[in-house]
C-alpha positions in Angstrom: -163.8 43.8 -18.1 -161.9 41.3 -20.1 -162.7 37.7 -20.8 -162.0 35.0 -18.2 -158.4 33.7 -18.1 -157.6 30.1 -17.4 -155.9 29.5 -14.0 -152.8 28.0 -15.8 -152.3 31.2 -17.7 -152.4 33.5 -14.7 -149.0 34.8 -13.4 -147.7 36.4 -10.3 -147.7 40.2 -10.8 -150.5 40.2 -13.4 -153.2 42.7 -13.1 -156.6 41.1 -13.1 -160.2 41.9 -12.5 -161.5 40.1 -9.3 -164.6 40.1 -7.4 -163.5 40.9 -3.9 -165.0 41.3 -0.5 -163.4 44.1 1.3 -163.3 44.1 5.2 -165.2 47.0 6.7 -163.5 46.9 10.1 -160.8 49.4 9.3 -163.1 52.2 8.1 -165.3 54.5 10.3 -168.4 54.6 8.1 -169.9 57.8 9.6 -166.5 59.6 9.5 -166.1 58.6 5.9 -169.5 59.9 5.0 -168.9 63.2 6.8 -165.5 63.7 5.1 -167.1 63.0 1.7 -170.0 65.4 2.0 -172.5 62.8 3.4 -172.1 60.5 0.4 -170.6 57.0 -0.1 -169.1 55.7 -3.3 -170.6 52.6 -4.9 -167.6 50.6 -3.6 -168.1 51.9 -0.1 -171.7 51.0 -0.3 -170.8 47.5 -1.3 -168.2 47.2 1.5 -170.6 48.2 4.2 -173.4 45.9 2.7 -171.0 43.0 2.7 -171.2 42.7 -1.1 -168.5 41.8 -3.4 -167.2 44.4 -5.9 -165.1 44.2 -9.0 -161.7 45.6 -8.6 -158.3 45.6 -10.4 -156.0 43.4 -8.4 -152.4 42.3 -8.6 -151.8 38.5 -8.4 -149.7 37.6 -5.4 -149.7 33.7 -5.8 -151.4 31.0 -7.8 -152.0 27.5 -6.4 -154.3 24.6 -7.6 -157.0 25.8 -5.1 -156.7 29.5 -4.9 -155.4 32.7 -6.4 -154.2 35.4 -3.8 -154.6 38.9 -5.0 -154.2 42.4 -3.5 -156.2 45.4 -4.2 -154.8 48.9 -3.5 -157.3 51.6 -3.1 -156.8 55.4 -3.9 -159.2 56.6 -1.2 -160.7 59.0 -3.8 -157.3 60.2 -5.0 -156.2 61.4 -1.6 -152.5 61.8 -1.1 -152.5 60.5 2.5 -154.5 57.9 4.5 -157.7 59.6 5.5 -158.5 59.9 9.2 -161.5 57.6 8.9 -159.2 54.6 8.1 -157.4 52.7 10.9 -153.7 52.2 10.2 -153.1 48.7 11.5 -149.3 49.1 11.1 -149.1 51.4 14.1 
């Protein structure tokens, strides 16, 4: 991880490390474990424990009080959305 960057130096589109809490309500934990041989990644364990995890994120907006970022997952390198993830766009 790199050193901290002052808020005034953060720009939209920049790739930054961020401590993020990832919602667990779109993932079926048991189905995820089954599909992954009974194992969960460190990130998955953090998600289901309600812990924050360090992730590379893109900056969407910067204000005086907050920095909005987005984290895009690879789902373990899978080419399609796994069945254990709920697609909320449908």
